[in-house]
KOLKESE-463911 format. One record per residue (C-alpha): y, z, x; residue in one letter. Coordinates in steps of 0.1 Angstrom, whole numbers, plus 5000, padded with zeros to 4 digits. Layout:
// residues N
<north:Y up:Z east:X rest:A>;
...
//
This chain:
// residues 407
<north:6661 up:4408 east:9711 rest:M>;
<north:6650 up:4372 east:9716 rest:R>;
<north:6616 up:4364 east:9729 rest:C>;
<north:6595 up:4332 east:9725 rest:C>;
<north:6562 up:4316 east:9734 rest:C>;
<north:6577 up:4287 east:9753 rest:Y>;
<north:6573 up:4283 east:9790 rest:D>;
<north:6599 up:4302 east:9810 rest:A>;
<north:6617 up:4270 east:9820 rest:G>;
<north:6621 up:4257 east:9785 rest:M>;
<north:6653 up:4263 east:9765 rest:K>;
<north:6650 up:4280 east:9731 rest:M>;
<north:6657 up:4257 east:9702 rest:N>;
<north:6688 up:4273 east:9686 rest:K>;
<north:6678 up:4263 east:9651 rest:L>;
<north:6643 up:4276 east:9653 rest:F>;
<north:6633 up:4309 east:9670 rest:A>;
<north:6600 up:4327 east:9675 rest:L>;
<north:6602 up:4365 east:9678 rest:L>;
<north:6570 up:4378 east:9694 rest:L>;
<north:6562 up:4411 east:9676 rest:L>;
<north:6528 up:4419 east:9689 rest:F>;
<north:6509 up:4400 east:9716 rest:I>;
<north:6477 up:4406 east:9736 rest:S>;
<north:6450 up:4388 east:9753 rest:S>;
<north:6431 up:4363 east:9732 rest:I>;
<north:6393 up:4369 east:9729 rest:A>;
<north:6373 up:4341 east:9744 rest:S>;
<north:6345 up:4344 east:9720 rest:A>;
<north:6342 up:4322 east:9689 rest:A>;
<north:6351 up:4335 east:9655 rest:D>;
<north:6326 up:4361 east:9645 rest:V>;
<north:6314 up:4359 east:9609 rest:K>;
<north:6306 up:4388 east:9586 rest:V>;
<north:6269 up:4391 east:9577 rest:P>;
<north:6261 up:4376 east:9543 rest:E>;
<north:6260 up:4399 east:9514 rest:F>;
<north:6230 up:4395 east:9491 rest:T>;
<north:6230 up:4403 east:9454 rest:T>;
<north:6210 up:4394 east:9423 rest:R>;
<north:6243 up:4390 east:9404 rest:A>;
<north:6251 up:4354 east:9395 rest:K>;
<north:6286 up:4358 east:9409 rest:S>;
<north:6303 up:4383 east:9433 rest:A>;
<north:6336 up:4385 east:9449 rest:F>;
<north:6352 up:4410 east:9473 rest:L>;
<north:6388 up:4409 east:9487 rest:I>;
<north:6409 up:4432 east:9508 rest:D>;
<north:6439 up:4443 east:9487 rest:Y>;
<north:6465 up:4444 east:9515 rest:D>;
<north:6456 up:4412 east:9535 rest:S>;
<north:6442 up:4392 east:9506 rest:G>;
<north:6413 up:4382 east:9529 rest:T>;
<north:6381 up:4371 east:9511 rest:E>;
<north:6351 up:4391 east:9523 rest:I>;
<north:6324 up:4380 east:9499 rest:V>;
<north:6324 up:4350 east:9476 rest:A>;
<north:6293 up:4340 east:9456 rest:K>;
<north:6300 up:4315 east:9429 rest:N>;
<north:6334 up:4330 east:9428 rest:A>;
<north:6350 up:4300 east:9411 rest:D>;
<north:6323 up:4295 east:9384 rest:K>;
<north:6335 up:4301 east:9349 rest:L>;
<north:6314 up:4327 east:9332 rest:M>;
<north:6316 up:4349 east:9301 rest:P>;
<north:6335 up:4380 east:9312 rest:P>;
<north:6323 up:4403 east:9283 rest:S>;
<north:6345 up:4434 east:9280 rest:S>;
<north:6361 up:4427 east:9314 rest:M>;
<north:6384 up:4404 east:9293 rest:I>;
<north:6401 up:4436 east:9281 rest:K>;
<north:6418 up:4438 east:9314 rest:L>;
<north:6439 up:4409 east:9303 rest:M>;
<north:6446 up:4426 east:9269 rest:T>;
<north:6458 up:4456 east:9289 rest:L>;
<north:6480 up:4435 east:9312 rest:A>;
<north:6498 up:4420 east:9282 rest:V>;
<north:6502 up:4455 east:9267 rest:L>;
<north:6514 up:4469 east:9300 rest:F>;
<north:6542 up:4443 east:9301 rest:D>;
<north:6554 up:4455 east:9267 rest:E>;
<north:6555 up:4490 east:9280 rest:I>;
<north:6572 up:4480 east:9313 rest:K>;
<north:6599 up:4461 east:9294 rest:S>;
<north:6606 up:4491 east:9271 rest:G>;
<north:6594 up:4475 east:9239 rest:N>;
<north:6567 up:4502 east:9236 rest:L>;
<north:6561 up:4537 east:9249 rest:T>;
<north:6528 up:4556 east:9254 rest:L>;
<north:6537 up:4575 east:9222 rest:D>;
<north:6544 up:4544 east:9201 rest:S>;
<north:6522 up:4541 east:9170 rest:K>;
<north:6500 up:4512 east:9163 rest:L>;
<north:6486 up:4504 east:9128 rest:P>;
<north:6448 up:4499 east:9123 rest:V>;
<north:6439 up:4470 east:9100 rest:S>;
<north:6407 up:4461 east:9082 rest:E>;
<north:6398 up:4439 east:9111 rest:N>;
<north:6396 up:4469 east:9134 rest:A>;
<north:6379 up:4492 east:9109 rest:D>;
<north:6346 up:4505 east:9122 rest:Y>;
<north:6329 up:4495 east:9090 rest:K>;
<north:6336 up:4458 east:9098 rest:N>;
<north:6301 up:4445 east:9107 rest:P>;
<north:6316 up:4430 east:9139 rest:L>;
<north:6319 up:4465 east:9154 rest:W>;
<north:6285 up:4479 east:9143 rest:Y>;
<north:6267 up:4469 east:9176 rest:P>;
<north:6298 up:4469 east:9197 rest:A>;
<north:6317 up:4494 east:9218 rest:S>;
<north:6346 up:4510 east:9199 rest:K>;
<north:6368 up:4540 east:9195 rest:I>;
<north:6357 up:4542 east:9158 rest:C>;
<north:6389 up:4536 east:9138 rest:L>;
<north:6396 up:4535 east:9101 rest:V>;
<north:6419 up:4510 east:9084 rest:A>;
<north:6452 up:4526 east:9075 rest:G>;
<north:6454 up:4551 east:9103 rest:Q>;
<north:6477 up:4548 east:9133 rest:E>;
<north:6469 up:4554 east:9169 rest:I>;
<north:6492 up:4559 east:9199 rest:T>;
<north:6495 up:4534 east:9226 rest:V>;
<north:6482 up:4560 east:9250 rest:R>;
<north:6450 up:4564 east:9229 rest:D>;
<north:6446 up:4527 east:9226 rest:A>;
<north:6448 up:4523 east:9264 rest:I>;
<north:6423 up:4551 east:9271 rest:L>;
<north:6401 up:4538 east:9243 rest:G>;
<north:6400 up:4504 east:9260 rest:L>;
<north:6395 up:4517 east:9295 rest:I>;
<north:6370 up:4546 east:9288 rest:V>;
<north:6352 up:4536 east:9256 rest:L>;
<north:6357 up:4498 east:9260 rest:S>;
<north:6370 up:4499 east:9224 rest:G>;
<north:6369 up:4464 east:9209 rest:G>;
<north:6386 up:4478 east:9178 rest:D>;
<north:6415 up:4490 east:9200 rest:A>;
<north:6419 up:4455 east:9214 rest:S>;
<north:6423 up:4441 east:9179 rest:V>;
<north:6449 up:4468 east:9172 rest:V>;
<north:6469 up:4459 east:9203 rest:V>;
<north:6466 up:4421 east:9196 rest:A>;
<north:6478 up:4424 east:9160 rest:E>;
<north:6507 up:4446 east:9170 rest:K>;
<north:6519 up:4423 east:9197 rest:L>;
<north:6512 up:4389 east:9182 rest:A>;
<north:6504 up:4394 east:9145 rest:G>;
<north:6468 up:4383 east:9148 rest:S>;
<north:6441 up:4383 east:9174 rest:E>;
<north:6440 up:4345 east:9175 rest:N>;
<north:6478 up:4343 east:9182 rest:A>;
<north:6473 up:4370 east:9209 rest:F>;
<north:6450 up:4347 east:9229 rest:T>;
<north:6480 up:4325 east:9236 rest:A>;
<north:6498 up:4355 east:9251 rest:K>;
<north:6467 up:4362 east:9272 rest:M>;
<north:6467 up:4326 east:9284 rest:T>;
<north:6504 up:4326 east:9292 rest:N>;
<north:6500 up:4358 east:9312 rest:K>;
<north:6470 up:4345 east:9331 rest:A>;
<north:6489 up:4314 east:9342 rest:R>;
<north:6519 up:4334 east:9351 rest:A>;
<north:6499 up:4354 east:9377 rest:I>;
<north:6480 up:4325 east:9391 rest:G>;
<north:6449 up:4324 east:9370 rest:M>;
<north:6445 up:4287 east:9363 rest:E>;
<north:6410 up:4285 east:9349 rest:Q>;
<north:6405 up:4314 east:9326 rest:S>;
<north:6404 up:4308 east:9289 rest:T>;
<north:6404 up:4333 east:9260 rest:F>;
<north:6388 up:4332 east:9225 rest:G>;
<north:6395 up:4369 east:9216 rest:N>;
<north:6410 up:4401 east:9230 rest:A>;
<north:6377 up:4421 east:9230 rest:S>;
<north:6353 up:4400 east:9250 rest:G>;
<north:6328 up:4397 east:9221 rest:L>;
<north:6308 up:4365 east:9226 rest:P>;
<north:6330 up:4334 east:9221 rest:D>;
<north:6327 up:4300 east:9237 rest:V>;
<north:6363 up:4302 east:9248 rest:N>;
<north:6359 up:4335 east:9267 rest:N>;
<north:6355 up:4322 east:9303 rest:L>;
<north:6368 up:4337 east:9336 rest:M>;
<north:6359 up:4334 east:9372 rest:T>;
<north:6352 up:4364 east:9395 rest:S>;
<north:6380 up:4353 east:9418 rest:R>;
<north:6405 up:4353 east:9389 rest:E>;
<north:6392 up:4386 east:9376 rest:L>;
<north:6401 up:4400 east:9411 rest:A>;
<north:6435 up:4384 east:9408 rest:T>;
<north:6440 up:4402 east:9375 rest:L>;
<north:6429 up:4435 east:9390 rest:A>;
<north:6453 up:4432 east:9420 rest:I>;
<north:6481 up:4425 east:9395 rest:H>;
<north:6472 up:4456 east:9375 rest:L>;
<north:6471 up:4478 east:9406 rest:I>;
<north:6503 up:4465 east:9422 rest:G>;
<north:6526 up:4458 east:9392 rest:D>;
<north:6520 up:4488 east:9371 rest:Y>;
<north:6518 up:4518 east:9395 rest:P>;
<north:6526 up:4543 east:9367 rest:D>;
<north:6499 up:4530 east:9344 rest:L>;
<north:6471 up:4521 east:9368 rest:Y>;
<north:6460 up:4557 east:9374 rest:P>;
<north:6447 up:4557 east:9338 rest:M>;
<north:6418 up:4535 east:9350 rest:F>;
<north:6404 up:4565 east:9368 rest:A>;
<north:6400 up:4585 east:9336 rest:T>;
<north:6364 up:4597 east:9335 rest:K>;
<north:6364 up:4611 east:9300 rest:R>;
<north:6383 up:4605 east:9268 rest:F>;
<north:6380 up:4625 east:9236 rest:E>;
<north:6398 up:4608 east:9208 rest:F>;
<north:6413 up:4635 east:9186 rest:G>;
<north:6421 up:4617 east:9154 rest:D>;
<north:6389 up:4606 east:9137 rest:Y>;
<north:6393 up:4600 east:9100 rest:K>;
<north:6357 up:4598 east:9090 rest:D>;
<north:6327 up:4621 east:9094 rest:N>;
<north:6305 up:4593 east:9108 rest:W>;
<north:6332 up:4587 east:9134 rest:C>;
<north:6334 up:4623 east:9143 rest:R>;
<north:6296 up:4623 east:9150 rest:D>;
<north:6300 up:4591 east:9169 rest:W>;
<north:6328 up:4606 east:9190 rest:G>;
<north:6308 up:4636 east:9201 rest:R>;
<north:6284 up:4614 east:9221 rest:T>;
<north:6310 up:4587 east:9232 rest:H>;
<north:6335 up:4602 east:9256 rest:T>;
<north:6323 up:4592 east:9291 rest:V>;
<north:6336 up:4561 east:9309 rest:N>;
<north:6311 up:4533 east:9311 rest:Y>;
<north:6323 up:4528 east:9347 rest:N>;
<north:6298 up:4550 east:9365 rest:K>;
<north:6312 up:4541 east:9399 rest:L>;
<north:6340 up:4567 east:9392 rest:L>;
<north:6313 up:4594 east:9394 rest:F>;
<north:6293 up:4581 east:9423 rest:T>;
<north:6318 up:4567 east:9449 rest:M>;
<north:6346 up:4587 east:9465 rest:A>;
<north:6378 up:4567 east:9463 rest:G>;
<north:6368 up:4546 east:9433 rest:A>;
<north:6397 up:4545 east:9407 rest:D>;
<north:6390 up:4516 east:9383 rest:G>;
<north:6387 up:4492 east:9366 rest:L>;
<north:6364 up:4479 east:9339 rest:K>;
<north:6328 up:4471 east:9330 rest:T>;
<north:6313 up:4445 east:9306 rest:G>;
<north:6280 up:4437 east:9291 rest:H>;
<north:6266 up:4412 east:9266 rest:T>;
<north:6230 up:4402 east:9260 rest:A>;
<north:6236 up:4366 east:9272 rest:D>;
<north:6261 up:4373 east:9300 rest:G>;
<north:6244 up:4403 east:9315 rest:G>;
<north:6263 up:4431 east:9332 rest:Y>;
<north:6297 up:4428 east:9350 rest:G>;
<north:6322 up:4450 east:9366 rest:M>;
<north:6357 up:4447 east:9382 rest:V>;
<north:6362 up:4477 east:9405 rest:A>;
<north:6385 up:4490 east:9431 rest:S>;
<north:6383 up:4518 east:9456 rest:A>;
<north:6406 up:4532 east:9482 rest:R>;
<north:6388 up:4547 east:9512 rest:V>;
<north:6406 up:4558 east:9544 rest:G>;
<north:6438 up:4544 east:9531 rest:G>;
<north:6423 up:4509 east:9527 rest:R>;
<north:6418 up:4493 east:9492 rest:R>;
<north:6391 up:4468 east:9483 rest:L>;
<north:6387 up:4450 east:9450 rest:V>;
<north:6353 up:4438 east:9440 rest:G>;
<north:6339 up:4418 east:9411 rest:V>;
<north:6302 up:4413 east:9399 rest:I>;
<north:6292 up:4392 east:9370 rest:N>;
<north:6259 up:4380 east:9355 rest:G>;
<north:6239 up:4409 east:9368 rest:F>;
<north:6206 up:4417 east:9352 rest:N>;
<north:6204 up:4455 east:9352 rest:A>;
<north:6188 up:4483 east:9332 rest:R>;
<north:6222 up:4499 east:9325 rest:G>;
<north:6256 up:4509 east:9338 rest:H>;
<north:6242 up:4532 east:9365 rest:D>;
<north:6224 up:4502 east:9381 rest:A>;
<north:6256 up:4482 east:9378 rest:L>;
<north:6276 up:4509 east:9395 rest:A>;
<north:6250 up:4511 east:9423 rest:A>;
<north:6253 up:4473 east:9429 rest:E>;
<north:6291 up:4476 east:9430 rest:M>;
<north:6290 up:4505 east:9454 rest:K>;
<north:6268 up:4484 east:9476 rest:K>;
<north:6293 up:4455 east:9475 rest:L>;
<north:6323 up:4477 east:9483 rest:L>;
<north:6305 up:4496 east:9511 rest:N>;
<north:6295 up:4463 east:9526 rest:F>;
<north:6332 up:4455 east:9529 rest:G>;
<north:6341 up:4489 east:9544 rest:Y>;
<north:6312 up:4489 east:9569 rest:T>;
<north:6314 up:4453 east:9582 rest:T>;
<north:6352 up:4447 east:9582 rest:T>;
<north:6384 up:4464 east:9592 rest:M>;
<north:6420 up:4457 east:9585 rest:N>;
<north:6454 up:4464 east:9601 rest:K>;
<north:6486 up:4466 east:9581 rest:V>;
<north:6515 up:4455 east:9604 rest:Y>;
<north:6544 up:4458 east:9580 rest:Y>;
<north:6550 up:4470 east:9544 rest:R>;
<north:6579 up:4461 east:9521 rest:P>;
<north:6611 up:4477 east:9534 rest:G>;
<north:6599 up:4479 east:9570 rest:D>;
<north:6623 up:4461 east:9594 rest:T>;
<north:6603 up:4432 east:9610 rest:V>;
<north:6633 up:4420 east:9630 rest:T>;
<north:6671 up:4416 east:9629 rest:E>;
<north:6682 up:4380 east:9626 rest:I>;
<north:6717 up:4368 east:9637 rest:P>;
<north:6740 up:4358 east:9608 rest:V>;
<north:6766 up:4330 east:9609 rest:W>;
<north:6798 up:4337 east:9590 rest:Y>;
<north:6784 up:4371 east:9579 rest:G>;
<north:6802 up:4404 east:9573 rest:R>;
<north:6774 up:4418 east:9595 rest:K>;
<north:6763 up:4403 east:9628 rest:A>;
<north:6726 up:4405 east:9618 rest:T>;
<north:6704 up:4408 east:9587 rest:V>;
<north:6673 up:4430 east:9584 rest:N>;
<north:6642 up:4409 east:9577 rest:A>;
<north:6612 up:4424 east:9559 rest:T>;
<north:6581 up:4414 east:9539 rest:V>;
<north:6577 up:4413 east:9501 rest:E>;
<north:6541 up:4424 east:9503 rest:K>;
<north:6521 up:4443 east:9529 rest:P>;
<north:6514 up:4421 east:9559 rest:F>;
<north:6479 up:4427 east:9571 rest:A>;
<north:6449 up:4411 east:9587 rest:V>;
<north:6412 up:4417 east:9580 rest:T>;
<north:6386 up:4410 east:9607 rest:L>;
<north:6348 up:4417 east:9612 rest:P>;
<north:6344 up:4450 east:9630 rest:K>;
<north:6328 up:4432 east:9659 rest:S>;
<north:6362 up:4416 east:9667 rest:V>;
<north:6389 up:4435 east:9685 rest:S>;
<north:6422 up:4437 east:9666 rest:I>;
<north:6438 up:4433 east:9700 rest:S>;
<north:6429 up:4396 east:9699 rest:S>;
<north:6455 up:4391 east:9672 rest:V>;
<north:6492 up:4383 east:9678 rest:R>;
<north:6519 up:4384 east:9651 rest:V>;
<north:6549 up:4362 east:9652 rest:L>;
<north:6581 up:4360 east:9631 rest:A>;
<north:6595 up:4325 east:9626 rest:R>;
<north:6630 up:4320 east:9614 rest:F>;
<north:6663 up:4300 east:9616 rest:N>;
<north:6687 up:4313 east:9642 rest:N>;
<north:6713 up:4321 east:9630 rest:P>;
<north:6710 up:4322 east:9592 rest:V>;
<north:6741 up:4314 east:9573 rest:A>;
<north:6758 up:4339 east:9550 rest:A>;
<north:6760 up:4348 east:9521 rest:P>;
<north:6725 up:4364 east:9520 rest:I>;
<north:6710 up:4383 east:9491 rest:M>;
<north:6681 up:4407 east:9491 rest:P>;
<north:6648 up:4388 east:9487 rest:G>;
<north:6662 up:4355 east:9502 rest:D>;
<north:6637 up:4336 east:9522 rest:N>;
<north:6645 up:4338 east:9559 rest:L>;
<north:6613 up:4323 east:9574 rest:G>;
<north:6578 up:4335 east:9577 rest:E>;
<north:6556 up:4359 east:9595 rest:I>;
<north:6523 up:4347 east:9610 rest:I>;
<north:6491 up:4363 east:9625 rest:A>;
<north:6472 up:4341 east:9649 rest:E>;
<north:6438 up:4345 east:9666 rest:R>;
<north:6424 up:4320 east:9691 rest:E>;
<north:6451 up:4296 east:9682 rest:G>;
<north:6443 up:4297 east:9645 rest:K>;
<north:6466 up:4311 east:9618 rest:V>;
<north:6446 up:4338 east:9600 rest:I>;
<north:6475 up:4352 east:9578 rest:A>;
<north:6510 up:4342 east:9569 rest:R>;
<north:6537 up:4355 east:9545 rest:A>;
<north:6574 up:4349 east:9537 rest:P>;
<north:6600 up:4368 east:9557 rest:L>;
<north:6627 up:4379 east:9534 rest:I>;
<north:6661 up:4396 east:9535 rest:S>;
<north:6660 up:4434 east:9530 rest:A>;
<north:6698 up:4435 east:9523 rest:E>;
<north:6729 up:4418 east:9511 rest:R>;
<north:6752 up:4403 east:9537 rest:V>;
<north:6785 up:4389 east:9524 rest:G>;
<north:6804 up:4359 east:9538 rest:R>;
<north:6836 up:4364 east:9558 rest:I>;
<north:6868 up:4349 east:9544 rest:Q>;
<north:6880 up:4314 east:9552 rest:F>;
<north:6906 up:4324 east:9578 rest:L>;
<north:6880 up:4345 east:9596 rest:N>;
<north:6856 up:4316 east:9595 rest:R>;
<north:6882 up:4295 east:9613 rest:I>;
<north:6887 up:4322 east:9639 rest:L>;
<north:6849 up:4324 east:9643 rest:K>;
<north:6847 up:4286 east:9649 rest:N>;
<north:6875 up:4289 east:9675 rest:L>;
<north:6857 up:4317 east:9693 rest:S>;
<north:6826 up:4295 east:9695 rest:V>;
<north:6846 up:4265 east:9708 rest:I>;
<north:6865 up:4286 east:9734 rest:I>;
<north:6840 up:4312 east:9743 rest:G>;
<north:6807 up:4294 east:9735 rest:G>;
<north:6795 up:4321 east:9712 rest:R>;
//
């Protein structure tokens, strides 16, 4: 099917086609803005997971101490090692003197309560980081993967840059006060989206409400462990659909939280930092307020998901006449609820025809959502399959058919 937005009398440009996927009347009203979200937090950010649309941004690009939220980067580096097969959840990690609970560094800090010389599993380290915010576990991970916590910060930086976090800097793996521990709310959201999307087998661990470590080596730690089992992320207990991620708190930085919830099939990711609160319950209440603001004032529509056929594009010199085009990420739009979704039109733009050979993931063009003449979303259009190239003799015959038959 070929359909375009040109006037009926115009000829379609054979090198550039527009396939109209969804079109409706354009609303005459001007863009409607979402009401402003108010919070006492120094920084706040809210984004729709599928569309990538920013809903709330208060000082979202200001570098601030992330406190224990920095452990999300420690986990991202660890998850890469698991994903690559270098570690399993049952792999053992040695505990050094640096991570021993008797180290004065950990006396006032959150911890699992480990003893030098013992070993813990990767699974316990992850749950210790997520549920108990164990700074000692972050040191164990850092020393296993890089030899030292200082060397591990280079891995954290490299990981950050690889996923588009250009500003964040790291002084340690735990989030304890350090002048080099600086992240923005926007980049914390980027990290959260990466954790959700790139580690589907591991992300559900962030929803763990309680973790009882079963290998304490010291009576003091056993006593500690009896009263330290519940996740600091109280949003998991107070908001249906909440499934992560991490809280943080320091005396100077205040309270912070990176959170995500999936409600009615729609996922939002929120970040709060620099919030003066009486405790984690108040922090959770503020995050719930932020997420509910997104759900009650905006809506989204997912048009296509990876693997869906957006359109079939003609192929030149191909073993198939057409190639199925899809998207690499969900293609969605987010709008204020006061705006009708019918005011949006979605277009696929591509070369016509595309030359073989074609490999899965090859860029074929782009998909665009427009409203009132403005592009509100765009994403690459990619090949969903391999299409080989016909042999030389067949290409000659194809050329002759075009010359003789005009097609």
